[in-house]
C-alpha positions, 0 to 999 in steps of 0.5 A, a space after each residue: 541492511 542490503 542495498 536491494 532490500 531497502 526499496 522492498 521494505 520501503 514498498 512494503 511500508 507504503 502498501 501497509 500504510 495504505 491498507 491501514 488507511 483504507 481499513 480506518 476509512 471503511 471502519 469509521 465511515 461504516 461503508 464496507 463494499 459488498 464484494 469485499 473478499 479480503 478480511 471482509 474489508 478489502 476488494 481486488 481494486 483496493 489491493 491493486 490500487 495500494 500496489 500501484 501506489 507502492 510501486 510509484 512511491 518506491 520509484 519516486 523515493 529511489 530517484 529522490 535519494 539517487 538509488 542510495 
């Protein structure tokens, strides 16, 4: 795989895991927010938080592996 694609794939993986966890928590607790816009589960705040977590985790992963 091309070295520049690895961080993008890692970040997408982190975001997908975050989205699955949010979905599971909302499904099992039966607490869907009133302003959920995306798929009836996610709000803008959820998506921005997931994006921030994905960027931060990807940055830390790159620093840990030395950019390899």
